Residue frames as qw, qx, qy, qz and C-alpha x, y, z in Angstrom:
[[0.169, -0.616, 0.498, -0.587, 114.61, 108.72, 126.82],
 [0.445, 0.000, -0.877, 0.180, 115.11, 105.97, 129.41],
 [0.598, -0.610, -0.220, -0.471, 112.42, 105.33, 132.05],
 [0.059, 0.360, -0.740, 0.565, 113.23, 105.14, 135.75],
 [0.732, -0.382, -0.467, -0.317, 111.45, 102.55, 137.91],
 [0.103, 0.351, -0.674, 0.642, 111.67, 102.74, 141.68],
 [0.421, -0.412, -0.804, 0.078, 109.94, 100.92, 144.54],
 [0.176, -0.363, 0.180, -0.897, 107.65, 102.92, 146.81],
 [0.161, -0.376, -0.872, 0.268, 105.07, 102.44, 149.59],
 [0.219, -0.168, -0.097, -0.956, 101.84, 104.40, 149.12],
 [0.712, -0.252, -0.291, -0.588, 98.87, 102.06, 149.53],
 [0.460, -0.446, 0.644, -0.418, 98.34, 100.10, 152.75],
 [0.928, 0.078, 0.226, -0.285, 96.67, 96.95, 151.36],
 [0.803, 0.490, -0.314, 0.127, 99.49, 95.98, 148.95],
 [0.059, 0.645, -0.625, 0.437, 101.99, 96.74, 151.71],
 [0.662, -0.302, 0.528, -0.439, 100.19, 94.39, 154.15],
 [0.951, 0.230, 0.160, -0.134, 100.00, 91.68, 151.46],
 [0.512, -0.501, 0.517, 0.468, 103.68, 92.22, 150.61],
 [0.628, 0.598, 0.412, 0.281, 102.90, 93.16, 147.01],
 [0.446, -0.226, 0.123, 0.857, 105.52, 95.52, 145.61],
 [0.244, 0.903, 0.315, -0.161, 104.53, 99.01, 144.51],
 [0.572, -0.028, 0.293, 0.766, 106.48, 100.90, 141.86],
 [0.236, 0.873, 0.096, -0.417, 106.60, 104.38, 140.35],
 [0.645, 0.127, 0.475, 0.585, 107.84, 104.53, 136.77],
 [0.191, 0.931, 0.140, -0.279, 108.65, 107.83, 135.03],
 [0.686, 0.470, 0.075, 0.550, 110.85, 109.40, 132.39],
 [0.410, -0.409, -0.143, 0.803, 113.35, 112.01, 133.58],
 [0.256, 0.890, 0.339, -0.168, 111.93, 115.45, 132.69],
 [0.545, 0.617, 0.036, 0.567, 113.58, 117.90, 130.30],
 [0.469, -0.108, -0.331, 0.812, 115.94, 120.32, 132.03],
 [0.096, -0.331, -0.119, -0.931, 113.61, 123.28, 131.37],
 [0.628, -0.535, -0.444, -0.350, 111.04, 121.68, 133.71],
 [0.702, -0.295, -0.439, 0.477, 113.54, 121.79, 136.58],
 [0.098, -0.877, 0.055, -0.467, 113.89, 124.65, 139.07],
 [0.068, 0.556, -0.641, 0.524, 115.78, 125.20, 142.30],
 [0.576, -0.246, 0.550, -0.553, 113.25, 123.19, 144.36],
 [0.581, 0.028, 0.813, -0.004, 113.09, 120.14, 142.04],
 [0.090, 0.109, -0.694, -0.706, 111.76, 118.94, 138.70],
 [0.693, 0.191, 0.208, -0.663, 108.21, 118.57, 137.43],
 [0.098, 0.198, -0.929, -0.296, 107.46, 115.05, 136.22],
 [0.794, 0.021, 0.006, -0.607, 104.63, 112.67, 135.38],
 [0.098, 0.304, -0.948, -0.001, 104.67, 108.94, 136.09],
 [0.769, -0.186, -0.411, -0.454, 102.65, 105.81, 136.76],
 [0.306, -0.378, 0.755, -0.440, 102.35, 104.16, 140.19],
 [0.765, 0.017, -0.514, -0.387, 101.49, 100.44, 139.98],
 [0.323, -0.289, 0.826, -0.360, 100.86, 97.64, 142.45],
 [0.796, 0.137, -0.313, -0.500, 99.63, 94.35, 140.96],
 [0.273, 0.261, -0.916, 0.132, 99.46, 90.83, 142.33],
 [0.782, -0.372, -0.290, -0.407, 97.64, 88.22, 144.39],
 [0.215, 0.268, -0.808, 0.479, 98.39, 87.01, 147.92],
 [0.131, 0.123, 0.805, -0.566, 96.33, 85.10, 150.47],
 [0.193, 0.532, 0.820, 0.088, 93.40, 84.90, 148.05],
 [0.092, 0.878, 0.235, -0.407, 93.25, 88.68, 147.55],
 [0.585, 0.306, 0.353, 0.663, 94.15, 90.27, 144.20],
 [0.040, -0.840, -0.140, 0.523, 94.96, 93.95, 143.82],
 [0.550, 0.373, 0.375, 0.646, 95.60, 96.03, 140.74],
 [0.107, -0.871, -0.162, 0.452, 96.44, 99.67, 141.39],
 [0.523, 0.287, 0.320, 0.736, 97.41, 101.93, 138.49],
 [0.107, -0.906, -0.292, 0.288, 97.55, 105.63, 139.36],
 [0.497, 0.615, 0.051, 0.611, 98.95, 108.48, 137.26],
 [0.498, -0.702, -0.211, 0.463, 101.07, 110.73, 139.49],
 [0.365, 0.774, 0.041, 0.516, 102.32, 114.25, 138.95],
 [0.533, -0.311, -0.326, 0.716, 104.86, 116.22, 140.94],
 [0.018, 0.956, 0.234, 0.174, 104.09, 119.78, 141.91],
 [0.094, -0.859, 0.471, -0.178, 107.17, 120.37, 144.00],
 [0.400, 0.380, -0.823, 0.133, 109.95, 118.00, 144.93],
 [0.040, -0.048, 0.857, -0.512, 108.30, 117.19, 148.28],
 [0.532, 0.291, 0.417, -0.677, 104.65, 117.30, 147.14],
 [0.046, 0.044, -0.871, -0.488, 103.09, 114.69, 144.82],
 [0.607, 0.197, 0.263, -0.723, 99.49, 114.51, 143.66],
 [0.094, -0.055, 0.948, 0.299, 97.68, 111.68, 141.89],
 [0.672, 0.220, 0.137, -0.694, 94.53, 110.62, 140.16],
 [0.277, 0.253, -0.879, -0.296, 93.44, 107.30, 138.81],
 [0.825, -0.161, -0.248, -0.481, 91.47, 104.13, 139.26],
 [0.156, -0.379, 0.859, -0.308, 91.87, 101.59, 142.04],
 [0.809, -0.025, -0.383, -0.446, 90.48, 98.09, 141.66],
 [0.209, -0.340, 0.855, -0.332, 90.34, 95.46, 144.41],
 [0.820, -0.027, -0.296, -0.490, 88.80, 92.01, 144.14],
 [0.499, -0.396, 0.726, -0.259, 88.76, 88.87, 146.21],
 [0.449, 0.224, -0.797, -0.335, 89.22, 85.37, 144.80]]
């Protein structure tokens, strides 16, 4: 199955540094879909360095409803 990658804005620091953030996921099987949306699992990433600051965000995200998304993962920030 083909993965979908789309730009998003979730974390403030990458946004201020103009580092792109993406969510990548595979379209779910039809049986996971209901009238209010589809359940899916994906990976939100934001990686890069700007102005001497490097960020690397990788967060696993899960949808509960079409308009509600939860996440868990590890966030790492370091300064050069």
